[in-house]
C-alpha positions as MATLAB code, in Angstrom:
seq = 'MTRHLRRRLAGSALTAALALALTACFGSSQGGAKDNPNADVTITFWHGWSAPSEVKAIQATIDGFEKVHPNIHVKAVGNITDDKINQALRAGGSSAPDVVSSFTTDNVGEFCNSHAFADLTPFMDKSGIDPTATFPAAQLSYTQYNGDQCALPLLSDAYGLYYNKDAFKAAGISAPPKTLSELDADAVKLTKESGDTYSQLGFMPNYHFYESTITHFSAQWSPTYFTSDGKSNVAKDAGIKAALEWQKNLVGKLGGYSRLEKYRTSFGDEFSGNNAFMTGQVAMIIDGEWRAGMIDDSNSKVNYGVAPFPVPDGMADQYGKGYITGTIVGIASTSDKQNAAWEFVKYLTTDTDAVVNFANAIHNVPSTTAALASGKVSQDPNFQQFIKIASNPNSSTTPSSPNGGAYQLTLQNLGYDYESGKQTDLQSGLDKAAQEIDTDVAQSQ';
ca = [
     -63.602  129.021  173.078;
     -65.783  129.630  175.194;
     -68.930  128.148  173.752;
     -70.402  125.858  176.254;
     -73.616  124.539  177.385;
     -74.235  126.978  180.847;
     -73.976  129.906  178.622;
     -76.085  128.331  176.259;
     -78.889  127.425  178.430;
     -78.815  131.065  180.211;
     -79.297  132.355  176.729;
     -82.635  130.115  176.563;
     -83.845  131.242  179.634;
     -84.143  134.556  177.665;
     -85.165  133.163  174.136;
     -88.138  131.361  175.852;
     -89.362  134.494  177.669;
     -89.595  136.447  174.369;
     -90.851  134.123  172.057;
     -93.952  135.018  171.845;
     -93.077  138.701  171.732;
     -91.067  137.690  168.517;
     -93.929  135.407  166.724;
     -95.902  138.719  166.892;
     -93.297  140.949  165.548;
     -92.014  138.904  162.619;
     -95.344  137.785  160.705;
     -95.332  140.464  158.057;
     -91.577  141.005  157.546;
     -90.389  143.843  154.995;
     -87.559  142.422  154.201;
     -87.083  140.019  151.303;
     -85.069  138.535  148.663;
     -85.579  141.345  145.954;
     -82.108  142.895  145.957;
     -79.775  142.706  142.932;
     -76.799  140.936  144.683;
     -74.325  142.154  141.894;
     -75.133  145.799  142.865;
     -72.784  148.186  145.110;
     -74.259  147.311  148.751;
     -73.000  147.406  152.032;
     -74.486  144.680  154.662;
     -73.869  144.553  157.963;
     -73.228  141.396  160.131;
     -73.139  140.803  163.613;
     -71.422  138.262  165.394;
     -70.378  137.164  169.278;
     -66.487  136.864  169.042;
     -64.523  139.341  170.756;
     -61.327  137.604  171.570;
     -58.225  139.715  169.329;
     -57.597  136.415  167.851;
     -60.999  135.586  166.931;
     -61.747  139.093  165.903;
     -58.408  138.887  163.290;
     -59.755  135.231  161.801;
     -63.300  136.028  161.335;
     -62.208  139.752  160.000;
     -59.898  137.275  157.550;
     -62.571  135.344  156.463;
     -64.368  138.754  155.706;
     -61.386  140.069  153.560;
     -61.617  136.656  151.484;
     -65.386  137.033  150.944;
     -64.842  140.575  149.868;
     -62.010  139.816  147.609;
     -64.425  137.228  145.566;
     -67.901  139.773  145.795;
     -65.865  142.948  145.629;
     -69.499  144.888  144.853;
     -70.508  143.715  148.607;
     -69.296  145.236  151.608;
     -69.310  143.753  155.251;
     -69.380  145.702  157.891;
     -69.107  143.503  160.998;
     -69.819  144.288  164.768;
     -68.149  141.867  167.060;
     -69.025  140.736  170.906;
     -73.014  140.598  170.059;
     -74.941  139.022  172.986;
     -78.168  136.633  172.212;
     -79.954  139.603  174.248;
     -78.782  142.524  171.772;
     -80.019  139.989  168.747;
     -83.500  139.301  169.900;
     -84.141  143.370  170.902;
     -82.513  144.162  167.187;
     -84.241  141.420  165.316;
     -87.886  142.610  167.112;
     -87.153  146.276  166.549;
     -86.427  146.033  162.955;
     -85.233  149.184  160.967;
     -82.221  150.665  159.148;
     -79.956  149.503  162.454;
     -80.595  145.982  162.251;
     -78.101  143.492  160.825;
     -78.568  141.728  157.649;
     -76.894  138.663  158.728;
     -76.513  137.267  162.175;
     -74.538  134.180  163.927;
     -74.718  133.173  167.308;
     -73.440  130.951  170.074;
     -76.571  129.837  170.949;
     -77.912  126.758  168.839;
     -80.718  126.544  171.412;
     -82.129  129.816  169.735;
     -82.704  128.201  166.331;
     -85.660  126.680  166.644;
     -87.602  130.241  168.116;
     -85.628  132.158  165.293;
     -87.418  129.492  162.643;
     -90.421  129.576  164.593;
     -90.880  133.459  164.687;
     -89.468  133.858  160.965;
     -86.989  135.841  162.794;
     -84.699  134.479  160.294;
     -85.074  134.172  156.697;
     -85.619  130.470  155.505;
     -82.403  129.390  153.701;
     -83.920  126.410  151.601;
     -85.026  128.771  148.737;
     -81.383  130.243  148.232;
     -79.757  126.840  148.561;
     -82.180  125.738  145.790;
     -80.895  128.736  143.584;
     -77.217  128.059  144.426;
     -77.266  124.261  143.619;
     -76.442  123.307  147.687;
     -77.401  120.153  148.605;
     -77.736  120.569  152.850;
     -77.693  116.720  153.285;
     -74.710  116.039  151.028;
     -72.819  119.345  152.084;
     -73.466  119.167  156.239;
     -73.064  116.318  158.509;
     -76.234  115.419  159.971;
     -75.967  116.696  163.655;
     -74.887  119.888  162.188;
     -77.876  120.097  159.973;
     -79.987  119.333  162.706;
     -79.338  121.815  165.232;
     -79.793  124.637  162.197;
     -83.647  124.118  161.228;
     -87.044  123.294  162.863;
     -89.824  121.788  161.732;
     -88.664  121.331  158.538;
     -87.890  125.311  158.182;
     -84.108  125.607  157.678;
     -83.368  129.371  158.502;
     -79.524  128.802  159.787;
     -76.824  127.004  158.602;
     -73.556  125.748  161.070;
     -70.632  128.100  161.043;
     -67.784  125.660  162.543;
     -68.967  123.278  165.352;
     -67.979  121.982  168.897;
     -67.282  118.308  169.550;
     -67.315  116.828  172.974;
     -64.805  113.954  173.763;
     -62.994  112.297  176.869;
     -59.899  114.266  178.472;
     -57.396  112.327  180.293;
     -54.338  112.483  182.313;
     -51.609  110.063  180.763;
     -49.332  110.409  183.703;
     -52.119  109.304  186.197;
     -53.297  106.596  184.012;
     -49.633  105.405  183.688;
     -49.827  105.377  187.744;
     -52.622  103.812  188.200;
     -51.781  101.267  185.505;
     -54.016  102.058  183.153;
     -52.827  101.411  179.532;
     -55.634  103.279  177.296;
     -58.646  105.502  177.774;
     -61.995  103.733  178.586;
     -64.253  103.096  175.698;
     -67.360  101.820  177.034;
     -69.231  103.209  180.157;
     -68.196  100.203  182.594;
     -64.737  100.768  181.758;
     -65.055  104.696  182.616;
     -66.370  103.441  186.316;
     -64.009  101.443  186.706;
     -61.206  103.806  185.427;
     -62.678  106.592  187.653;
     -62.622  104.543  190.916;
     -59.305  103.668  190.203;
     -58.115  107.033  189.560;
     -59.715  108.441  192.558;
     -57.313  108.992  195.649;
     -58.955  109.941  198.743;
     -57.938  112.205  201.424;
     -59.748  112.575  204.657;
     -63.362  112.983  203.676;
     -62.281  114.310  200.557;
     -59.926  113.942  197.781;
     -56.036  114.822  196.259;
     -57.291  113.164  192.657;
     -60.841  112.348  191.726;
     -61.157  109.961  188.876;
     -64.022  111.522  186.959;
     -66.338  114.580  188.140;
     -70.305  113.222  187.224;
     -71.893  115.811  189.282;
     -74.157  117.926  187.024;
     -72.949  121.559  188.674;
     -69.496  120.355  187.109;
     -68.308  122.322  183.919;
     -69.532  120.088  181.044;
     -70.770  117.191  183.002;
     -74.474  117.891  181.912;
     -77.331  115.232  181.157;
     -77.757  116.396  177.759;
     -74.006  115.603  177.092;
     -73.873  112.177  178.951;
     -76.916  111.340  176.984;
     -75.928  111.731  173.591;
     -74.170  108.481  173.854;
     -77.455  106.716  173.929;
     -78.684  108.808  170.988;
     -81.826  109.564  172.428;
     -85.026  110.951  171.092;
     -86.119  114.311  172.812;
     -89.203  114.728  170.941;
     -91.933  112.632  169.186;
     -92.515  113.381  165.394;
     -95.727  115.320  166.427;
     -93.825  117.613  168.902;
     -94.349  115.765  172.103;
     -91.668  115.492  174.561;
     -90.256  111.829  174.490;
     -88.461  112.176  177.492;
     -90.401  110.015  179.809;
     -90.300  107.296  177.285;
     -86.562  107.327  176.088;
     -84.680  104.579  177.432;
     -81.613  106.286  176.624;
     -81.978  109.228  178.435;
     -83.333  107.466  181.849;
     -80.243  105.140  181.521;
     -78.343  108.262  181.380;
     -79.668  109.254  184.497;
     -79.517  106.147  186.092;
     -75.502  105.507  184.855;
     -74.385  108.967  186.453;
     -76.120  108.568  189.633;
     -74.683  104.607  190.181;
     -71.227  106.636  189.316;
     -71.959  109.486  191.942;
     -72.492  106.573  194.323;
     -69.290  104.745  193.755;
     -67.336  107.382  193.865;
     -68.293  108.491  197.354;
     -71.800  110.201  197.264;
     -73.161  113.356  195.899;
     -72.373  115.561  198.863;
     -68.867  114.532  199.050;
     -68.112  115.262  195.629;
     -70.252  118.321  195.796;
     -67.633  119.392  199.083;
     -64.673  118.581  196.422;
     -66.256  120.501  193.627;
     -66.359  123.738  195.273;
     -62.773  123.612  195.897;
     -62.052  123.798  191.815;
     -61.397  126.849  190.005;
     -63.420  128.476  187.325;
     -64.062  126.553  183.908;
     -62.335  128.559  181.570;
     -59.040  129.655  183.952;
     -55.896  128.160  184.451;
     -57.459  126.581  187.637;
     -59.691  124.288  185.990;
     -59.630  121.252  187.855;
     -58.528  119.047  184.930;
     -55.592  121.498  184.273;
     -54.503  121.537  187.805;
     -54.514  117.622  188.145;
     -57.590  117.593  190.420;
     -59.808  115.779  188.126;
     -57.940  113.045  185.958;
     -61.018  112.653  183.332;
     -63.280  115.222  181.813;
     -65.858  115.295  179.298;
     -65.229  118.615  177.126;
     -64.856  120.118  174.194;
     -62.075  120.798  171.542;
     -61.378  124.123  172.441;
     -59.929  122.411  176.061;
     -57.268  121.722  174.176;
     -55.717  124.826  172.825;
     -56.631  126.516  176.485;
     -54.254  123.852  178.168;
     -51.358  123.977  175.389;
     -51.847  128.007  175.731;
     -51.478  127.748  179.649;
     -48.929  127.232  182.290;
     -50.656  123.379  182.821;
     -48.180  120.662  183.509;
     -50.840  118.103  182.541;
     -49.835  115.351  180.150;
     -52.981  114.717  178.628;
     -54.851  112.566  175.761;
     -57.915  112.747  174.132;
     -60.442  109.682  173.207;
     -64.087  110.028  172.242;
     -66.223  109.717  175.223;
     -66.924  106.053  176.470;
     -70.445  104.296  175.129;
     -72.730  102.071  176.847;
     -71.594   98.850  177.034;
     -74.655   97.408  174.490;
     -73.756  100.133  172.127;
     -69.716   99.180  171.530;
     -70.084   99.113  168.034;
     -70.667  102.948  168.121;
     -67.774  103.804  169.795;
     -66.007  107.201  168.416;
     -69.589  109.560  168.563;
     -70.100  112.248  170.777;
     -72.272  115.340  171.314;
     -72.100  117.979  168.683;
     -72.962  121.569  168.546;
     -71.674  124.987  167.070;
     -72.269  128.320  166.044;
     -75.001  129.516  163.709;
     -75.676  131.833  161.589;
     -78.271  133.179  159.207;
     -79.824  136.182  157.195;
     -82.449  138.434  159.356;
     -86.433  138.454  157.799;
     -86.484  142.035  158.209;
     -83.296  142.198  155.768;
     -84.126  143.915  152.243;
     -80.463  142.584  151.245;
     -81.161  139.063  151.295;
     -79.519  138.432  148.088;
     -76.217  139.492  148.850;
     -76.460  138.896  152.311;
     -76.783  135.376  151.057;
     -73.750  135.360  148.849;
     -71.709  135.911  152.179;
     -73.716  133.518  154.193;
     -72.440  131.175  151.490;
     -68.942  131.803  151.472;
     -68.919  131.655  155.502;
     -70.660  128.321  155.538;
     -70.058  126.346  152.242;
     -66.460  127.734  150.778;
     -64.322  124.724  151.984;
     -61.284  126.971  151.976;
     -62.885  129.788  153.847;
     -64.724  127.142  156.674;
     -61.374  125.020  157.309;
     -59.026  128.432  157.486;
     -61.400  129.842  159.804;
     -61.842  126.473  162.062;
     -57.882  126.217  162.155;
     -57.625  129.739  163.579;
     -60.096  129.596  166.444;
     -59.358  126.404  166.985;
     -62.976  124.957  166.060;
     -64.287  121.780  163.989;
     -64.963  122.430  160.817;
     -68.580  122.132  159.838;
     -69.135  120.575  156.304;
     -68.476  117.182  155.155;
     -66.062  118.505  152.879;
     -64.106  120.498  155.390;
     -63.536  117.603  157.535;
     -62.348  115.558  155.160;
     -59.665  118.540  153.768;
     -55.925  117.561  154.504;
     -56.068  121.553  155.492;
     -57.314  120.763  158.371;
     -55.065  120.786  161.770;
     -53.658  117.450  161.886;
     -52.554  117.675  165.601;
     -53.581  114.551  166.757;
     -55.770  115.546  169.894;
     -57.694  118.140  167.276;
     -58.118  114.996  164.616;
     -59.857  112.848  167.375;
     -62.729  115.936  167.348;
     -62.786  115.973  163.856;
     -63.549  111.954  163.635;
     -66.026  112.579  166.513;
     -67.792  115.460  164.460;
     -67.519  112.966  161.175;
     -69.334  109.988  162.728;
     -72.202  109.694  161.862;
     -73.661  108.632  164.948;
     -72.867  111.821  166.509;
     -76.159  113.714  167.775;
     -77.237  116.692  169.260;
     -79.957  118.264  171.152;
     -82.781  119.159  168.819;
     -84.558  122.823  168.069;
     -87.105  123.694  169.906;
     -89.848  126.788  169.705;
     -88.863  128.030  172.894;
     -85.292  127.763  172.910;
     -83.358  125.132  175.406;
     -86.080  125.291  177.967;
     -86.723  121.667  177.765;
     -83.040  121.125  178.497;
     -83.279  123.277  181.386;
     -86.176  120.850  182.754;
     -84.219  117.875  182.224;
     -81.235  119.500  183.958;
     -83.660  120.157  187.093;
     -84.048  116.487  187.287;
     -80.913  115.634  187.123;
     -79.779  118.158  190.192;
     -82.901  116.409  191.942;
     -82.216  112.780  191.276;
     -78.346  112.984  191.836;
     -78.833  114.819  195.037;
     -81.743  112.387  196.100;
     -84.514  115.013  195.981;
     -86.295  112.683  193.828;
     -86.127  109.282  194.506;
     -88.546  107.950  192.016;
     -86.840  108.635  188.379;
     -89.879  107.226  186.572;
     -92.215  109.719  188.058;
     -89.459  112.386  187.770;
     -89.342  111.773  183.673;
     -93.148  111.845  183.315;
     -93.344  115.475  184.959;
     -90.607  116.589  183.254;
     -92.483  115.442  179.630;
     -95.486  117.145  181.233;
     -93.623  120.492  182.224;
     -92.080  120.487  178.713;
     -95.188  119.654  176.778;
     -96.706  122.434  178.455;
     -93.928  125.098  177.896;
     -93.989  124.640  174.261;
     -97.240  124.962  173.789;
     -97.540  128.350  175.787;
     -94.687  129.392  173.251;
     -96.643  128.847  170.170;
];
């Protein structure tokens, strides 16, 4: 599975640029929930899956739905990008989709704020679905904005620590680290220098590396990105600052930014067989549940294990949590078949067997509390680690914002400057970032 933050952030820039246009277009939607869901009808479903195995899996889910609802026919269109979704939702008309899924959770705030997606709360109320009892808190969080539940989770991603068991054994390390100080010590112990570079690096903390992003790291501090009135809290949240400081300190312990960057340029693409963890160049990485499937399906010889990502030493009692994200699905506000569309969305997101079967088929984490607890979920020990992380009440996500993930880009840019030494006053950088985030949000409203 190729969902990851860099892809989401690329989409976020587009989302932010389209925010004002979308808000203007969706003030008076012609769609609505006036259709008869028992009538014979065809709805259009747009999704982003394109790999043959993924397309087969989503079609199997559709087939299951149509068996239960023989009057509702689903026309699926795959390999849809966020760009095309935004264009179609702006244009509306008969060619627009009724149901839309996206890998970009950062779009949710904008979809809700612009009313591009219909509010699903009335539909859930009519169906007797209690969202807080149905979905874990983190998954529910990234599918709503400012009280508008305009989307629901359609499978999740959970982040944990992958570690090279053979490298650990050779270094005399008996178990994966549970705290960040243990991670630091293990990373140093696992690092093998070779001239001015490395033959093996214990952990690559640099932000340009794969999934080593500030939002993934800072999740272990459970930060608050925005105040209750929607203002940026990044300059005041102790966890975000601590995460940036921890990463910078580890960069120094492992040889410094420039030396690490030089080694990083020797790595292969993240989603190729030359992934640095899969080749043994890096002994520990932060990554999602999909990585295990990629390793198992590749020619990699790495003998790997999976554990929760370590937590700050002062939060050792919360070990087991992690960063959560995933795919979202919603109903286009322009659709005039919203009741029929809801029957499909309800099945996709709340039918336990449907959720479990789809999750097993594409190696993603289920997104309902019942599905996570189901005995039908893959019992592979490594996959079960991610089930536990996704089920952990302390796991967290990045909240929705009306201009997509622009605030995450701002934080990430600060991280680049801080790790490289360009920004030496972290608090000043955080103050500036908070101001920039507030300005960007205000301009998007």
